[in-house]
N, C-alpha and C positions, 0 to 999 in steps of 0.2 A: 626474716631473721636470722637467717642462715648463716648470713655474710659476713656477721657477727664473729664468727668462728673463726675465722681466718684470723687467727693468730694466733699466744703459746698453748690455747686450749683446744686448737681444731682437734688434735687427737683424744680429748678426753670429755666432750660436753658437744651435742647434738641441740638444737634450742630450737622450736617454733615454736608462737606466739598467734592469734587470732579473735575478735570481737567482732559480734554482728547486734545491729539493734531486736534481729526477729523477726516474726513477722506481724507484731500485733502492737509494739511499742513506738512511739512518735520520736525520741529521742534514748541514748546509749546512756546507763546511769552505770556503768558498767568498765573500770578501770585496770591494768593490767602495768608490770614493769619487766623489764630483765636487763640486771645489769652486771654482766657477765667479768671475771677479776680483770682487769683491764692489766697489772702486771702479777709476773711469780711472789712476791712481796704480799702484794693484796687477794692472790691466791691460799698462801698459806693462813695467812690471819683471820680474812673477813669474808673468805668465799665467794664465789656466784651467788647473787640473789636473785630472787623471783618471788612478783607478787602480783595476785590480785584481791580485787573487793567490788563490792555491789554497792550500791551507794542506795539513798533512801532518801526520798522527803519532797514535798510537790513543787513544778514545778524545773526550776533547778538546779537543785540544793542536792537532790542524789549526784546529780554528772561532778557536781562541786567535789562534796565531802567523799567520793570512791577518787577522783584525780588527786585531790590535796591526798590521800590516804597513802595510792600506788606511789607521790613522789618524793613525801614527808618521811616516812617509812624509811624506801632507800639509804635516802641522805644522812637521814640521822645514823643510820645504824653503821654504815662505812665511815663515818667520820668520829662513832666511837672508840675511837680505837685500842684507848688505857682501859677498855672493859674486852671482861671475857666475850667470844660470841654469843652466849643462851644470854648474857646478861644485856646486853647492845641489842641485841634483836625483841627483849619483853621491854625493854626501856627507847626503842622508837616507835612502837606502836602506841606506847603510852606518850608519848612527847604529838606525835600523830593526834591520838584521841584527842591529849588537849589547846591543839590550834584547829582541829576540825569546830569543839567545844566553844570555842573562843570566839575564832569565827560566826558563827549559829548563833551568838547572843548578841553580836555586834551589829547584826541586819534581821531585818523582822521576816525578813523574803525567808532567809536562811533559819529560821528555828526551828531547833529541834533535829535538823539531819541528824543524818548519821549514814554507817558504810560498815560494809563487813570488811574481814579483812583477811587473807591470810598469806603468810611469807614463809620460803626456804629457801635456806640457805643450804649448798651445798658445800661443805671445805673436808680437806683432808681427813677429819675426824670420823665425818659421815655426815647425815641429814639433818637441818636441826630446821625445825616450823615451829611459827610462831602464831595463831591462829586465836580469831574475834567473829561469830556469826557463824552461819552455818554456808559459806562456801569451803569449797575440801580442800584437800589435799590427798592421792595417790600412791600408792607404789606396785607398778609391778615387776615381779620376780615369778621364775616359774613356773608360768603360764597358772600364776597366781596375782590379781589386783587386790590391795587390803586397802581400806583407808584407813590414812592417819591421826585424822582429824575425828573429834566427836561436835557432831554439831549443836550449837546453844541455838537450840530450838525447842518448844515448850512437847513436840513432841518426844525427844530425846530424853529431856528432863525426866519427865513421866516414866521413860523405861529404865531407870531408875530406880524407884521406886520401886517396893516388894509386893507382888501380886496383890495383897490384899487392900492395898488401897485405892481408896475411893477414884483418885484421878487417876489408877491404872487400867482400871476397871471401864473408864470412860477413853481409851486413848483411842478409838477409833471414831472416836468424833473431836476431837483434838485436830484443829486447824494445822495444816504444816507449816504454812508460811508464817509462825508466828513466832521471829524471834526471840531470844534472849539478853540475849551481848551484842553490843555494835559500841562501833569507834560514835563518840558526838556526844549523846542524848544526855547521858548519863555522868554524874558529878563522878563516881569512880569507877574502878573497869578493876577487873582481871586478865590477864592473856594468858590462856594455855603455851605454855612450852612442848615440846613434843619429840624424841630422838635422845640423840641424837641416832639414828639407824645406819650401820656401818653399810657402807654399799661396797659391790657386786658388780663387776664389770656386764652389763646388760639392764641394770636397773631403770624401769624409764618413772619417772615420774610425771605427777599430770595435776597439777593446778585447777581449778575451778569454778565458775558459780555458781549458782543453783539452776538458772537456765538452763545451763547444762544437763548437771547431776537428777535432776525431776526432769527431764525426759528420757532418762535411759536409765534401766538396771545396771548395777554394777557390773557385772559376768558383761554385757553388752560394751560396755564403756573399755574392760578389760580385752576384749576379743578384738576389738579397731587396735590400742595400741600393739597387742602379740603381733598382728598383723602388717601393719603400717608402720613405714618410720615418720617422726616426728612430724616433720613438713604434711606427708598426705594423711596422716590421723586428725591431727587438728581441722585440716579443709573437710573430712569426711564426716567428723562429729559435728561439727557446725553446720552441713549441709541437713545429715538426717533429724539433726535435732530442732531446724528449723520445716524440714517433711510430716515432722509428726505434731507439727500446730504451732513450733515457735512464737507459746505465750509467753517471753520474760528475752531480756538481753541475755546473750549467749559469750561469755567469756573463756579462752582456754590457753593454759600454757605447757607444753608438754620439754620436756627433758631426758634424752635419753645420755646415761652416763657411759659412757665405749671404756677408760681406762683410766687409772689413774697414772697423772701425770708423773715422769720421771724427776723426782724429789729431788734426787743427787746433780742432776742437773740445773732445777730450778733454786737449790740451795746457792752452785757454785753464779749462778747470774746475778741471785743477789747480796752474795760479798762481792761481786766486781762493781757493781749498781751502786754500792758503797764506796769504797772506795775510790772509784770516780766523779761522786754527786761534788757536786761543785759549791755547794749550799750548805755542807760541812764546814767547817771550821776544819784548816787543813795540818795543822795539829795533831797528835794522837791523846788517847786520853791521859797516857802517863805525865808526855809533855803539860798538857793543859793544867793539870792537876801539881805537878810540881814547881807551874808558872804564882799559879794562886797561891800555894804555898810559902814560898819565897817571897810574893809581894808582903803576906799577912805578916812575916817573919822579920820582914822590915818595918813595917808601922809599928809591929809592938818596938820593937827595937826604939825605933826611933820615939815614940810613946815614953818609953821608959828612960832614958838618958836624957835625954832634950825637952823643955818648958818652952812653951810660948806656940814662938813658929814651928819648931820642931813637932809639936804634940801635933796642930791642924794638921801637918805632910802627914803626920802618923795615920793619922783619920782620914786622911782622904787616900791612903795607901793601902788600907783600909776595907775601904769601903769600895778601892779599884779592882781586889783579891775576891772580893765579899760580889761582883760585875762579873771579873774572870768565872767564878764558880757558877753563878747562874748562868751564863752566856753558855759553858761546858755541857750542865747539866740540860738544858732545852735542846742541844744540838745532840745528846744522845741518850733521850727521852725514851726515844723503842726498845733501847738497850734498859737502862731503868728499870723502866713503868710498863715494859710490856705485860696484856693478862695471862696469868697464871698457864702451862701448856697443858695442864692434868685436869682442867675440865669438860674433858669427853668420858670424866672415869665413871662420872654420876649423870645418871640418867632420870628425865624427864619426863611426867606426862604418863599411861596405858596404852597409848596405841601399838599396834593397829586394835583397830574399835572391830571392823566389820572385813571378812575373807569370802572373795567366791572364786570359783574356778574362772581361767579367760581362756582356756582352751576353745579353740573352733569351736561351733557346734551345729547342726544341721535346723536347729530351728532358729537360731539367729539368722541364719543363711536363709533361708525360706521369711523371716520376717525382712530383711532385708532386697531380695526379689520382690515380692510382693510392692516396695514402696518402690521400687526401678520400674516396673510395670506400669506402677499407676502413673507413675512421673513421665513415662513414653507415650501414654496416652494423652496425657493430656495436654502435653504440645503437639500432636497429633491434628488432638481438637483445637489447641486455640491458636496453632503456626505463627504464633508472637514469631518466629527465626524458623529458617531451613535450618536441619543441624544436619549433622554427615552419620546418615540411617543404614549407611552401607556398615559404616565402622559400627557403628551402635550395637545392630545385628551383628558383628560378629563377635565381642564382647560376650554380650548376653548368651549366646553359644557357646563362649569359650567357659562362664562361668554354669551352664547347666551339663557340662559335661566334666566339667572338674564337679561338681555337686554328685554327679550319679557316680562319682570313681572313690567315694569320698574324702576329696581334697578340700574340703570346706575354708581353708584360707585363700586357695587358687580360689576357690567363687565368690568370696567376700571381693577379690581382688579387683574381680571382674566390674560387680555388681554394683560396687561403691567409682570405678574407674566410669561407666556409664553415667552413675546421680552425679558425679562432682562434675563429669565434664558437661552434661543440659544445667546445671544448676548456674556453671562460669558462662556460660552462653545466653540464657534468660537473665541472669545481672548487665550481660551488656547491654542487652536487646530490649529489656521491659522500659517503662517511662519512669522517669525520673522521680522519685515522692515529692510531695510540695509541703 
């Protein structure tokens, strides 16, 4: 993923995404999309968009629904340039909902298919989230991880009720996997918007399906984001989720915000591009307007002083002026009909909803070390491949030394390097599933 950052955003964002079928599923019903702003103008007006979707439905229905959501939300958001980002993001999710529902109704095999969907737009004004379902968006800042989305699940909805409500009393008995909103199955849909959350250099955003969040405490996710860069973080999260059972598909997108682009330079680039854009009519705004008014005046004069053929010419001239005006307005549509630039003065949603410490801890280090030890023991017993045991022993010794001196971040790095190495080699050498 990081090769996509080799353009004008390379000093602003570092992004990595990863998806995995898990240990118990035969197919992957998750999908994701990463749409980095291709141009400075898109960076200012649409930002960069990240999407995660977790599909539901028999056979291939869930897989289709999530794939449609990731594709359609991205396309609809980017093309809705006449709307503000919050409007475009909300309507993009609603468009995807409508299309998924139509597809489900058109084929019995896909009936009632649905998907969760989280979309994160990183804009100059801040981070904006569109949310449906129980996939999640997190932000790491100052060694604190915050859940920016509210789970649309029966458990979380019950938490909104007063303590005296019967449903609240039965909270421990409510299944965690029952969701209350998704794209596709229902006639109507309410999309949650959250933000915009102001950006700060060093902020890390994570989008994930419940195949990841269901296998971790928030603080554990936060510690991995705190210790690792995005590429290593996604690898470590997926591998640990699988080693903890991997009961579901796992999808994760991590975006680290390094710094704001030099927006003054960006503005100059935009102006330069507009001046040299060959598709724009070469005449200036004033010239186009003057030409249209002149032709319209001529048409009116001919109509007023001539009859017959002259009136016909006048009508034609007026029509031509209307065409000139229409052509000009179309060429200048981005200037005249651009979204209002004060949309960020309003906030949506009530997030963050949960906060947890992300400071590396002895407790989590011990858990990771235990997983690492069990993995190494299993590899010795199975003898599926011949690892570099000397390198493994060296890394494990480094982890132990770091732990003993209280360097929990160093201990996590060392043990995670062993886990990631082992899992990578295991995938290379394990028999392929059929």
